[in-house]
Each structure stands twice: as structure tokens, then as C-alpha cells.
C-alpha positions in Angstrom: 70.5 110.3 87.5 67.4 111.0 89.6 66.4 114.6 90.5 67.4 113.9 94.1 70.9 112.7 93.0 71.3 115.8 90.8 70.4 118.0 93.7 73.1 116.3 95.9 75.7 116.8 93.2 74.7 120.4 92.5 75.0 121.2 96.2 78.4 119.5 96.3 79.7 122.3 94.1 79.9 124.3 97.3 82.4 121.9 98.9 84.4 120.5 96.0 87.6 122.7 95.8 88.3 124.3 92.4 90.7 122.3 90.3 89.8 119.0 91.9 90.6 116.2 89.4 88.5 113.2 88.7 90.0 110.7 86.2 87.8 108.5 84.1 89.9 105.4 83.3 88.7 103.9 80.0 89.0 100.3 79.1 87.7 98.0 76.3 84.4 97.6 78.1 80.9 98.8 77.4 80.7 100.3 80.9 83.3 102.9 79.8 80.5 104.6 77.7 78.1 104.6 80.7 80.8 106.2 82.9 81.5 108.8 80.2 77.9 109.9 80.2 77.9 110.2 84.0 81.1 112.3 83.9 79.6 114.6 81.3 76.5 115.2 83.5 78.7 115.5 86.6 80.8 118.3 85.0 77.6 120.3 84.4 76.6 120.0 88.0 80.0 120.7 89.5 81.6 123.1 86.9 84.9 123.6 88.9 85.6 119.9 88.7 88.3 118.8 86.2 87.5 115.5 84.6 90.3 113.8 82.7 89.8 110.8 80.5 92.7 108.3 80.7 92.9 105.5 78.2 94.5 102.6 80.1 93.5 99.5 78.1 95.3 97.5 80.7 94.0 94.6 82.8 91.8 96.9 85.0 88.1 97.4 84.2 86.8 101.0 83.6 86.7 103.1 86.8 86.8 106.5 88.3 89.9 107.7 90.0 89.2 110.0 92.9 91.6 112.2 94.8 94.2 110.3 96.9 94.1 107.4 94.5 90.7 106.0 95.6 89.3 103.9 92.8 85.5 103.9 92.2 84.1 101.1 90.1 80.5 102.1 89.5 78.2 105.0 88.9 77.2 106.5 92.3 73.5 106.2 92.8 71.1 106.4 95.7 73.0 105.7 99.0 76.3 105.7 97.1 76.2 109.4 96.3 77.0 111.1 99.7 80.2 109.1 100.4 81.3 109.6 96.8 80.9 113.4 97.2 82.8 113.2 100.6 85.7 111.4 98.8 85.6 113.9 95.9 85.5 117.0 98.2 87.8 115.6 100.9 85.3 116.6 103.6 85.7 113.5 105.8 87.6 113.8 109.1 91.3 112.8 108.8 92.6 109.5 110.1 93.1 109.5 113.9 96.7 110.2 114.9 97.0 106.7 116.6 96.1 105.0 113.4 98.3 107.2 111.3 101.3 106.4 113.5 100.6 102.7 113.3 100.5 102.8 109.6 103.4 105.3 109.1 106.2 102.6 108.9 104.2 100.6 106.3 106.6 99.3 103.7 104.4 97.1 101.6 101.1 98.0 99.9 97.7 96.9 100.9 94.9 96.4 98.4 91.4 97.0 99.9 88.2 96.3 97.9 85.0 97.5 99.5 81.9 95.9 97.9 78.7 98.0 98.0 75.3 98.3 96.3 73.3 101.5 95.7 70.4 100.7 98.1 72.5 99.2 100.9 71.8 101.3 104.0 75.0 100.2 105.8 77.4 100.7 102.9 77.8 104.5 103.2 79.1 104.2 106.8 81.6 101.6 105.7 82.8 103.7 102.8 83.2 106.8 105.1 85.2 104.9 107.6 87.6 103.5 105.0 88.2 106.5 102.8 90.4 108.3 105.4 92.4 105.1 105.8 93.3 105.2 102.1 93.7 109.0 102.0 96.1 108.8 105.0 98.7 106.5 103.4 99.7 106.2 99.8 100.5 102.5 100.1 96.9 101.7 100.9 94.8 101.5 97.7 91.1 101.5 98.3 88.7 100.4 95.5 85.0 101.0 96.2 83.1 98.5 93.9 79.4 98.4 93.0 78.8 94.7 93.1 75.8 95.0 90.9 77.6 96.9 88.1 80.7 94.7 88.4 79.2 91.2 89.1 82.3 89.5 87.8 84.4 91.0 90.5 81.9 90.2 93.2 81.8 86.6 91.9 85.5 86.3 91.9 85.6 87.2 95.6 82.5 85.2 96.4 80.6 88.2 97.8 77.4 87.2 99.4 76.4 90.3 101.2 77.3 94.0 101.5 79.2 95.8 102.7 82.1 93.4 102.5 85.8 94.4 102.6 88.4 92.2 101.1 92.1 92.9 101.8 94.8 91.5 99.5 92.3 88.9 98.2 92.6 87.0 101.5 91.2 88.7 104.5 87.6 89.9 104.7 85.1 91.7 106.9 81.4 91.8 106.5 79.1 94.3 108.2 80.5 96.6 110.9 84.2 97.3 110.3 86.7 98.4 113.0 89.5 100.5 111.7 91.8 99.4 114.6 91.5 95.8 113.6 92.0 96.5 109.9 95.0 98.8 110.5 96.6 96.2 112.8 96.4 93.5 110.2 97.7 95.9 107.5 100.7 96.8 109.7 101.7 93.2 110.7 101.5 91.3 107.4 104.5 89.3 106.3 105.7 90.8 103.0 106.2 87.2 101.8 102.4 86.9 101.7 101.8 89.9 99.4 99.4 89.2 96.6 100.1 89.8 92.9 97.7 92.8 93.1 99.7 94.4 95.9 103.0 93.9 94.0 101.5 95.2 90.8 100.4 98.3 92.7 104.0 98.8 93.9 105.4 98.4 90.4 102.9 100.8 88.8 104.2 103.4 91.3 107.8 102.8 90.1 108.9 101.0 93.3 110.8 98.1 91.6 114.0 99.0 93.5 112.1 99.2 96.8 110.5 95.8 96.1 114.0 94.3 95.3 115.3 95.7 98.6 112.3 94.1 100.5 113.1 90.7 99.0 116.7 91.1 99.7 116.1 91.9 103.4 113.6 89.1 103.6 116.1 86.8 101.8 113.3 85.4 99.6 111.7 85.9 96.3 108.0 86.8 96.9 105.8 84.1 95.2 103.5 86.8 93.8 106.4 88.1 91.7 106.5 84.8 89.8 102.8 85.3 88.9 103.5 88.8 87.6 106.4 87.5 85.5 103.8 85.2 83.8 101.1 87.8 83.6 99.2 88.1 80.3 99.6 91.9 80.2 102.9 93.1 78.9 103.2 96.2 81.1 102.7 94.1 84.2 105.4 91.6 83.1 107.7 94.5 82.3 107.4 95.9 85.8 108.2 92.4 87.3 111.2 92.0 85.0 112.6 95.3 86.2 112.2 94.2 89.8 114.1 91.0 89.0 116.9 93.0 87.4 117.0 95.3 90.5 117.2 92.2 92.7 120.0 90.8 90.5 122.0 94.0 91.1 121.6 93.5 94.9 121.6 89.7 95.3 122.4 87.7 92.1 122.1 84.4 93.9 118.7 85.3 95.2 117.5 86.6 91.8 118.4 83.3 90.3 115.9 81.5 92.5 113.1 82.6 90.0 114.6 80.4 87.3 113.6 76.9 88.6 109.9 77.7 89.3 109.5 79.6 86.0 111.2 76.8 84.1 108.5 74.4 85.3 105.9 76.6 83.8 107.6 77.5 80.5 106.1 74.9 78.3 102.5 75.9 79.1 103.0 79.6 78.5 102.3 81.6 75.3 105.2 82.5 73.0 105.3 86.2 74.1 105.6 85.3 77.8 108.2 82.6 77.0 110.3 85.2 75.1 110.2 87.6 78.1 111.2 84.8 80.5 114.1 83.8 78.3 115.2 87.4 78.3 115.2 87.3 82.1 117.2 84.1 82.2 119.8 85.7 79.9 120.1 88.7 82.3 120.3 86.8 85.6 121.3 83.2 84.8 124.7 81.7 85.2 126.5 79.1 83.0 124.4 76.3 84.6 121.4 77.6 82.6 123.1 77.1 79.2 122.4 73.4 79.0 118.7 74.0 79.7 118.4 76.6 77.0 120.3 74.5 74.5 118.0 71.5 75.2 114.9 73.8 74.8 116.1 74.8 71.3 116.1 71.1 70.3 112.3 71.1 70.8 111.7 73.3 67.8 110.2 76.4 69.3 108.7 79.2 67.2 110.9 81.7 65.5 110.1 84.4 68.1 111.0 82.1 71.0 114.0 80.7 69.3 115.5 84.2 68.8 114.9 85.0 72.5 116.6 81.8 73.6 119.6 82.4 71.3 120.0 85.9 72.6 119.9 84.6 76.1 122.6 82.0 75.3 124.8 84.7 73.7 124.6 86.8 76.9 125.3 83.9 79.2 128.3 82.7 77.1 129.8 86.2 77.2 
């Protein structure tokens, strides 16, 4: 941290409300230690700030969680510092009433990723425009990502210049960003096109029942749900399994539509994921699934998988 950056943070102690919470989300990543050093220094500069370490160890890389759920992936430096302080202190103007009204009926989450770098002269303005968008609606999750500190994320989204905003892994804006255009796209998306990241966000917020209702009303299983059911992380799979069970309670015939596409993947999946899927089949399947499970047993699966299949068969036969 340079003397100039220290001065900015020290001055911020005048605007950051007492009791403001900054979470440091730890992961199995060397950047967690760098982030911890920054938080230790920040606490000395802004004494009224409450910094809470949260050991996630999930699929997310280490990051800072600012008020209103804004995720910050990086250590604010140079031009990044002022908008970081604005987000921390909540000193930016609120979202315009017209935009707030447009986004009010939003039913499905939007995942926004703003890629920046410390010495980009246009990035602070982009961050300041987007922070109120996220603060004004809990279903909009904004991640501000230092593309130099997290090159693997920048590479994944083919980031060539900054600032670049990526929404739901599909839509992108580079350079000047008009909030009217971004809000319009957020409000008019078809839930069927929701990405796994968007659904994962819903499930982390305990919205499995809401997700099931959305699929019931749309009369379709969202493709992203299938991806989450096969996710390598157990907590993510669990959330997706709960959503399927909720859907089964509403529309059993619709919930059973996950069986065929998942069955096509089953042989290529690790034992732990296979076991979870067989549990799902036992919960939502009908008697037509029994021959499939019986045939699968003949292939000599591992003990763990065989037990899961047998439990599913017992449920279905009952």
C-alpha cells in the first residue's frame, strides 16, 4: 500500500459508518494470505470497520465481500481505491427511481462481473455506475474483478481490455456502459437462459422453492440446473437436489424430465456424483426407472454407487 493509498483509506474513516462489515472470504489459494495482510492494514486505517474472516473452501476464489453483497476480487490499488471506498461507505448516489422501478419485479438473479485493473483510468467510472445497480436489488450480484490479480477469470471470459462487464457469462459491454441498456436486458431475460452461476446464486440464498416455482410456471427444467446437479462441489449439488425435490412436490411429471439427460451423463461422472444422482432418481422417479437401475447394477459399480442404486430401487418399489 503506497502512502497515497494509505491517506485515502485513512480519510475514508470519516465516511465509513461505525459497524460496517467487510468479509474476507478465505479459500485454498495463496491470494487469501495477501488479502489477509491487506485487511489487517485496512483495519488500522479505518478502526470502526468490522472485518470478519469467513472460511468458505467452496468453488469461489478468495474475495472481499462488501456491503450489499458486492464481491471484490483483488486488492484495491491506485485507481481502484476511490470506488472501493465508495462501495464500503455507501456514499454513491442511489439508483434512479426509473431504473429501480424497472428492476423491481425481477424474479431471476443476474450475475455481473466487472473486470478492471489498478491503473485503468476509465474503470473507476464504470465501477461507480454499477455499484448502485447491485445495491438497489438483492438479485443482482456484482463482482468487481482485478483482471491482473485473477488472470484465470479474465482468461475464462476472454477479457481483452478493461473495463469490461460480463453478464451471466453471455452478454458483455466494453468501455462506456449505459445503465438503461444493462437494466433493460436484465429485466427482459428469459429464465430458461439462466446460467449455472445465476442459479447457484439463488440456491445459496435459500431460494430452491422459488426456483422450483419459476420452472413450474415456465413449464420447463432450466438447463443450468442439470449442470449444478453434476457440479464437482457437494454444497452446489445439494442445493440443486433440493430444488428438484421442491419441483417434484409441485410438478412430479416435470421433475422427472431431469432423468433422461442426467442418465446420458451418468457413466462419465465420478462415483460421488453418481451416488447423488441415484438418490435423486429414487426420490422423483417412477416405476419406469427400475429397469434402468437394475441394468446399471449388472455393470459392477463401486460399493458406494451400488448402495445408492439399491436404496433408490427400494424407494421406487415401495
